[in-house]
VMD Tcl script that builds the backbone (N, CA, C; Angstrom):
set m [mol new atoms 303]
animate dup $m
set s [atomselect $m all]
$s set {name element resname resid chain x y z} {
  {N N MET 1 A 0.838 -1.112 0.052}
  {CA C MET 1 A 0.008 0.077 0.095}
  {C C MET 1 A 0.822 1.310 0.082}
  {N N MET 2 A 0.636 2.165 -0.882}
  {CA C MET 2 A 1.478 3.444 -1.005}
  {C C MET 2 A 0.538 4.513 -0.329}
  {N N ILE 3 A 1.146 5.291 0.227}
  {CA C ILE 3 A 0.590 6.420 1.066}
  {C C ILE 3 A 0.968 7.795 0.267}
  {N N HIS 4 A -0.099 8.540 -0.060}
  {CA C HIS 4 A 0.136 9.867 -0.669}
  {C C HIS 4 A -0.278 10.853 0.248}
  {N N VAL 5 A 0.269 11.963 0.423}
  {CA C VAL 5 A -0.087 13.140 1.252}
  {C C VAL 5 A 0.156 14.358 0.530}
  {N N THR 6 A -0.941 15.112 0.404}
  {CA C THR 6 A -0.951 16.522 -0.129}
  {C C THR 6 A -1.013 17.481 0.938}
  {N N GLN 7 A -0.188 18.675 0.952}
  {CA C GLN 7 A -0.365 19.591 1.918}
  {C C GLN 7 A -0.270 20.917 1.213}
  {N N PHE 8 A -1.198 21.725 1.514}
  {CA C PHE 8 A -1.259 23.151 1.227}
  {C C PHE 8 A -0.779 23.896 2.486}
  {N N ILE 9 A 0.263 24.649 2.335}
  {CA C ILE 9 A 0.827 25.392 3.561}
  {C C ILE 9 A 0.786 26.818 3.485}
  {N N PHE 10 A 0.061 27.406 4.502}
  {CA C PHE 10 A -0.075 28.847 4.626}
  {C C PHE 10 A 0.895 29.370 5.812}
  {N N LEU 11 A 1.596 30.334 5.365}
  {CA C LEU 11 A 2.579 30.934 6.329}
  {C C LEU 11 A 2.223 32.226 7.093}
  {N N LYS 12 A 2.624 32.399 8.164}
  {CA C LYS 12 A 2.508 33.595 8.946}
  {C C LYS 12 A 3.461 34.611 8.246}
  {N N SER 13 A 2.851 35.900 8.046}
  {CA C SER 13 A 3.584 36.929 7.385}
  {C C SER 13 A 5.135 37.190 7.936}
  {N N GLY 14 A 5.984 37.088 7.024}
  {CA C GLY 14 A 7.251 37.360 7.393}
  {C C GLY 14 A 8.164 36.275 8.009}
  {N N LYS 15 A 7.485 34.990 8.093}
  {CA C LYS 15 A 8.215 33.907 8.605}
  {C C LYS 15 A 8.703 32.855 7.532}
  {N N GLU 16 A 8.965 33.359 6.258}
  {CA C GLU 16 A 9.459 32.279 5.299}
  {C C GLU 16 A 10.753 31.763 5.701}
  {N N LYS 17 A 11.631 32.538 6.319}
  {CA C LYS 17 A 13.018 32.073 6.570}
  {C C LYS 17 A 12.964 30.925 7.614}
  {N N GLU 18 A 12.087 31.100 8.668}
  {CA C GLU 18 A 12.050 30.009 9.653}
  {C C GLU 18 A 11.462 28.788 9.025}
  {N N PHE 19 A 10.531 28.858 8.120}
  {CA C PHE 19 A 9.734 27.768 7.474}
  {C C PHE 19 A 10.815 27.060 6.586}
  {N N TYR 20 A 11.620 27.862 5.799}
  {CA C TYR 20 A 12.738 27.205 4.999}
  {C C TYR 20 A 13.714 26.425 5.840}
  {N N GLU 21 A 14.123 27.048 6.962}
  {CA C GLU 21 A 14.930 26.356 7.917}
  {C C GLU 21 A 14.438 25.085 8.445}
  {N N PHE 22 A 13.041 25.095 8.671}
  {CA C PHE 22 A 12.534 23.762 9.191}
  {C C PHE 22 A 12.494 22.808 8.050}
  {N N GLU 23 A 12.095 23.085 6.806}
  {CA C GLU 23 A 12.257 22.161 5.645}
  {C C GLU 23 A 13.632 21.696 5.454}
  {N N GLU 24 A 14.666 22.593 5.557}
  {CA C GLU 24 A 16.076 22.196 5.314}
  {C C GLU 24 A 16.499 20.974 6.128}
  {N N HIS 25 A 15.853 21.020 7.306}
  {CA C HIS 25 A 16.218 19.872 8.375}
  {C C HIS 25 A 15.558 18.645 8.212}
  {N N VAL 26 A 14.245 18.794 7.980}
  {CA C VAL 26 A 13.248 17.653 7.901}
  {C C VAL 26 A 13.081 17.024 6.604}
  {N N ILE 27 A 13.107 17.686 5.503}
  {CA C ILE 27 A 12.894 17.027 4.268}
  {C C ILE 27 A 13.888 15.947 3.976}
  {N N PRO 28 A 15.215 16.033 4.178}
  {CA C PRO 28 A 16.089 14.971 4.015}
  {C C PRO 28 A 15.766 13.737 4.869}
  {N N LEU 29 A 15.110 13.822 5.931}
  {CA C LEU 29 A 14.830 12.761 6.773}
  {C C LEU 29 A 13.808 11.802 6.135}
  {N N MET 30 A 13.024 12.310 5.209}
  {CA C MET 30 A 12.042 11.414 4.535}
  {C C MET 30 A 12.720 10.185 4.020}
  {N N GLU 31 A 13.936 10.359 3.292}
  {CA C GLU 31 A 14.414 9.223 2.589}
  {C C GLU 31 A 14.777 8.011 3.456}
  {N N GLU 32 A 15.107 8.327 4.659}
  {CA C GLU 32 A 15.323 7.239 5.811}
  {C C GLU 32 A 14.034 6.499 5.988}
  {N N TYR 33 A 12.986 6.916 5.697}
  {CA C TYR 33 A 11.683 6.246 5.793}
  {C C TYR 33 A 11.011 5.936 4.384}
  {N N ASN 34 A 11.942 5.988 3.407}
  {CA C ASN 34 A 11.503 5.633 2.151}
  {C C ASN 34 A 10.517 6.545 1.554}
  {N N GLY 35 A 10.512 7.743 2.243}
  {CA C GLY 35 A 9.570 8.739 1.685}
  {C C GLY 35 A 10.233 9.450 0.501}
  {N N VAL 36 A 9.261 10.110 -0.358}
  {CA C VAL 36 A 9.866 10.685 -1.646}
  {C C VAL 36 A 8.898 12.179 -1.682}
  {N N LEU 37 A 9.606 13.175 -1.780}
  {CA C LEU 37 A 8.851 14.568 -2.085}
  {C C LEU 37 A 8.775 14.594 -3.458}
  {N N LEU 38 A 7.558 14.195 -4.085}
  {CA C LEU 38 A 7.278 14.265 -5.435}
  {C C LEU 38 A 7.253 15.546 -6.045}
  {N N TYR 39 A 6.575 16.508 -5.234}
  {CA C TYR 39 A 6.339 17.917 -5.792}
  {C C TYR 39 A 6.496 18.763 -4.620}
  {N N ARG 40 A 7.299 19.905 -4.661}
  {CA C ARG 40 A 7.266 21.048 -3.767}
  {C C ARG 40 A 7.109 22.207 -4.701}
  {N N ILE 41 A 5.872 22.793 -4.567}
  {CA C ILE 41 A 5.583 23.859 -5.441}
  {C C ILE 41 A 5.249 25.202 -4.603}
  {N N ARG 42 A 5.821 26.225 -5.228}
  {CA C ARG 42 A 5.657 27.654 -4.563}
  {C C ARG 42 A 4.782 28.417 -5.695}
  {N N PRO 43 A 3.451 28.180 -5.665}
  {CA C PRO 43 A 2.724 28.901 -6.767}
  {C C PRO 43 A 2.525 30.277 -6.646}
  {N N THR 44 A 2.434 31.081 -7.691}
  {CA C THR 44 A 2.216 32.512 -7.756}
  {C C THR 44 A 0.814 32.786 -7.893}
  {N N LYS 45 A 0.267 33.802 -7.796}
  {CA C LYS 45 A -1.206 34.345 -7.875}
  {C C LYS 45 A -1.610 33.927 -9.170}
  {N N ASP 46 A -0.824 34.108 -10.376}
  {CA C ASP 46 A -1.250 33.775 -11.652}
  {C C ASP 46 A -1.318 32.359 -11.913}
  {N N ASN 47 A -0.883 31.418 -11.064}
  {CA C ASN 47 A -0.984 29.957 -11.261}
  {C C ASN 47 A -2.339 29.431 -11.027}
  {N N PHE 48 A -3.254 30.153 -10.310}
  {CA C PHE 48 A -4.558 29.772 -9.839}
  {C C PHE 48 A -5.663 30.237 -10.939}
  {N N ILE 49 A -6.402 29.293 -11.423}
  {CA C ILE 49 A -7.538 29.582 -12.192}
  {C C ILE 49 A -8.829 30.096 -11.461}
  {N N THR 50 A -8.858 29.490 -10.175}
  {CA C THR 50 A -10.022 29.920 -9.317}
  {C C THR 50 A -9.402 29.769 -7.948}
  {N N ALA 51 A -9.608 30.780 -7.118}
  {CA C ALA 51 A -9.192 30.819 -5.716}
  {C C ALA 51 A -10.015 31.637 -4.934}
  {N N SER 52 A -10.537 30.912 -3.745}
  {CA C SER 52 A -11.376 31.667 -2.883}
  {C C SER 52 A -10.598 31.771 -1.547}
  {N N GLY 53 A -10.083 32.874 -1.270}
  {CA C GLY 53 A -9.405 33.146 -0.044}
  {C C GLY 53 A -8.010 33.274 -0.250}
  {N N GLU 54 A -7.349 32.988 0.849}
  {CA C GLU 54 A -5.724 33.047 0.887}
  {C C GLU 54 A -5.148 31.928 0.003}
  {N N LEU 55 A -3.980 32.367 -0.562}
  {CA C LEU 55 A -3.348 31.280 -1.425}
  {C C LEU 55 A -2.227 30.733 -0.496}
  {N N PRO 56 A -1.949 29.267 -0.860}
  {CA C PRO 56 A -0.949 28.828 -0.064}
  {C C PRO 56 A 0.459 29.299 -0.386}
  {N N HIS 57 A 1.366 29.292 0.334}
  {CA C HIS 57 A 2.806 29.610 0.209}
  {C C HIS 57 A 3.520 28.424 -0.605}
  {N N GLU 58 A 3.118 27.200 -0.084}
  {CA C GLU 58 A 3.793 25.947 -0.693}
  {C C GLU 58 A 2.714 24.951 -0.905}
  {N N ILE 59 A 2.911 23.979 -1.827}
  {CA C ILE 59 A 2.010 22.790 -2.010}
  {C C ILE 59 A 3.083 21.620 -2.051}
  {N N HIS 60 A 2.916 20.603 -1.102}
  {CA C HIS 60 A 3.846 19.489 -1.269}
  {C C HIS 60 A 2.914 18.256 -1.543}
  {N N LEU 61 A 3.424 17.392 -2.240}
  {CA C LEU 61 A 2.986 16.045 -2.630}
  {C C LEU 61 A 3.982 15.126 -2.220}
  {N N VAL 62 A 3.796 14.259 -1.089}
  {CA C VAL 62 A 4.819 13.265 -0.787}
  {C C VAL 62 A 4.242 11.814 -0.866}
  {N N SER 63 A 5.180 10.757 -0.912}
  {CA C SER 63 A 4.672 9.518 -0.854}
  {C C SER 63 A 5.503 8.565 -0.018}
  {N N PHE 64 A 4.871 7.648 0.805}
  {CA C PHE 64 A 5.600 6.737 1.515}
  {C C PHE 64 A 5.145 5.340 1.320}
  {N N PRO 65 A 5.864 4.373 1.213}
  {CA C PRO 65 A 5.416 2.989 1.003}
  {C C PRO 65 A 4.358 2.477 1.880}
  {N N SER 66 A 4.334 2.911 3.232}
  {CA C SER 66 A 3.367 2.357 4.121}
  {C C SER 66 A 2.953 3.432 5.154}
  {N N GLN 67 A 1.931 3.148 5.864}
  {CA C GLN 67 A 1.430 4.127 6.897}
  {C C GLN 67 A 2.624 4.155 8.026}
  {N N GLY 68 A 3.082 2.901 8.381}
  {CA C GLY 68 A 4.261 2.730 9.452}
  {C C GLY 68 A 5.383 3.701 9.047}
  {N N GLU 69 A 5.880 3.645 7.834}
  {CA C GLU 69 A 6.926 4.494 7.521}
  {C C GLU 69 A 6.716 6.003 7.610}
  {N N PHE 70 A 5.503 6.498 7.142}
  {CA C PHE 70 A 5.019 7.787 7.289}
  {C C PHE 70 A 4.967 8.191 8.691}
  {N N ASP 71 A 4.322 7.272 9.488}
  {CA C ASP 71 A 4.308 7.802 11.072}
  {C C ASP 71 A 5.673 7.743 11.630}
  {N N GLY 72 A 6.722 6.911 11.211}
  {CA C GLY 72 A 8.061 6.932 11.668}
  {C C GLY 72 A 8.645 8.428 11.338}
  {N N TYR 73 A 8.522 8.737 10.102}
  {CA C TYR 73 A 9.053 10.094 9.847}
  {C C TYR 73 A 8.456 11.027 10.555}
  {N N LEU 74 A 7.008 11.149 10.633}
  {CA C LEU 74 A 6.316 12.208 11.587}
  {C C LEU 74 A 6.812 12.165 12.939}
  {N N ASN 75 A 7.183 11.021 13.585}
  {CA C ASN 75 A 7.453 10.904 14.905}
  {C C ASN 75 A 9.041 10.993 15.183}
  {N N ASP 76 A 9.810 11.018 14.187}
  {CA C ASP 76 A 11.305 11.047 14.374}
  {C C ASP 76 A 11.755 12.160 15.315}
  {N N LYS 77 A 12.438 11.936 16.176}
  {CA C LYS 77 A 12.910 12.870 17.314}
  {C C LYS 77 A 13.667 13.994 16.660}
  {N N ARG 78 A 14.599 13.779 15.690}
  {CA C ARG 78 A 15.219 14.822 14.968}
  {C C ARG 78 A 14.298 15.638 14.252}
  {N N ARG 79 A 13.207 15.129 13.688}
  {CA C ARG 79 A 12.094 16.199 13.044}
  {C C ARG 79 A 11.523 16.918 14.094}
  {N N LEU 80 A 11.091 16.195 15.192}
  {CA C LEU 80 A 10.325 16.895 16.280}
  {C C LEU 80 A 11.127 17.891 16.991}
  {N N ASP 81 A 12.551 17.920 16.887}
  {CA C ASP 81 A 13.449 18.868 17.385}
  {C C ASP 81 A 13.378 20.202 16.773}
  {N N TYR 82 A 12.927 20.137 15.511}
  {CA C TYR 82 A 12.775 21.392 14.684}
  {C C TYR 82 A 11.297 21.846 14.553}
  {N N ASN 83 A 10.409 21.174 15.137}
  {CA C ASN 83 A 9.065 21.439 15.089}
  {C C ASN 83 A 8.765 22.875 15.525}
  {N N HIS 84 A 9.547 23.392 16.455}
  {CA C HIS 84 A 9.199 24.792 16.955}
  {C C HIS 84 A 9.330 25.794 15.752}
  {N N LEU 85 A 10.194 25.702 14.730}
  {CA C LEU 85 A 10.246 26.380 13.656}
  {C C LEU 85 A 8.907 26.278 12.759}
  {N N LYS 86 A 8.376 25.211 12.703}
  {CA C LYS 86 A 7.182 24.808 12.084}
  {C C LYS 86 A 5.981 25.580 12.706}
  {N N ILE 87 A 5.973 25.485 14.026}
  {CA C ILE 87 A 4.922 26.022 14.784}
  {C C ILE 87 A 4.948 27.819 14.661}
  {N N ASN 88 A 6.192 28.189 14.625}
  {CA C ASN 88 A 6.461 29.627 14.650}
  {C C ASN 88 A 6.025 30.283 13.259}
  {N N SER 89 A 6.292 29.425 12.137}
  {CA C SER 89 A 6.013 29.929 10.881}
  {C C SER 89 A 4.852 29.717 10.150}
  {N N VAL 90 A 4.186 28.432 10.424}
  {CA C VAL 90 A 3.004 28.140 9.691}
  {C C VAL 90 A 1.736 28.421 10.366}
  {N N GLN 91 A 0.941 29.322 9.593}
  {CA C GLN 91 A -0.297 29.780 10.055}
  {C C GLN 91 A -1.473 28.651 10.092}
  {N N SER 92 A -1.451 27.903 8.838}
  {CA C SER 92 A -2.349 26.863 8.701}
  {C C SER 92 A -1.855 25.779 7.751}
  {N N THR 93 A -2.611 24.712 7.572}
  {CA C THR 93 A -2.330 23.755 6.529}
  {C C THR 93 A -3.695 23.053 6.201}
  {N N ILE 94 A -3.631 22.656 4.926}
  {CA C ILE 94 A -4.770 21.777 4.468}
  {C C ILE 94 A -4.079 20.525 4.087}
  {N N THR 95 A -4.391 19.497 4.645}
  {CA C THR 95 A -3.679 18.119 4.322}
  {C C THR 95 A -4.670 17.119 4.052}
  {N N THR 96 A -4.372 16.385 2.991}
  {CA C THR 96 A -5.163 15.329 2.537}
  {C C THR 96 A -4.227 13.887 2.392}
  {N N GLN 97 A -4.847 12.753 2.790}
  {CA C GLN 97 A -4.041 11.654 2.572}
  {C C GLN 97 A -4.838 10.428 2.068}
  {N N SER 98 A -4.184 9.793 1.082}
  {CA C SER 98 A -4.853 8.681 0.445}
  {C C SER 98 A -3.878 7.502 0.376}
  {N N ASP 99 A -4.450 6.359 0.074}
  {CA C ASP 99 A -3.627 5.188 -0.163}
  {C C ASP 99 A -4.004 4.357 -1.262}
  {N N SER 100 A -2.963 3.840 -1.891}
  {CA C SER 100 A -3.344 3.019 -3.145}
  {C C SER 100 A -2.974 1.569 -2.849}
  {N N ARG 101 A -3.798 0.635 -3.276}
  {CA C ARG 101 A -3.482 -0.794 -2.836}
  {C C ARG 101 A -3.088 -1.422 -4.149}
}
mol reanalyze $m
mol bondsrecalc $m
mol representation Tube
mol addrep $m
């Protein structure tokens, strides 16, 4: 079973640097759990055909071979050590998860 996670990430104003620092530390950890960052998109306003409300700063599509490997990544102590950067920089997220069998 393959797990796919899509996340729309909305940042607090002026907190891009903290968010990028968080990503710099945690994205490489995905590989240890066989995760793949398929797409990391920073869309501009003209990339949206229709948008109601605030636009996301980034959109991520990631995959993991199993729920266990995804959970392992989420709970990795090294990742959690940088979670304060995420808390300080992310206003909100919209996350969807699906699995394919």
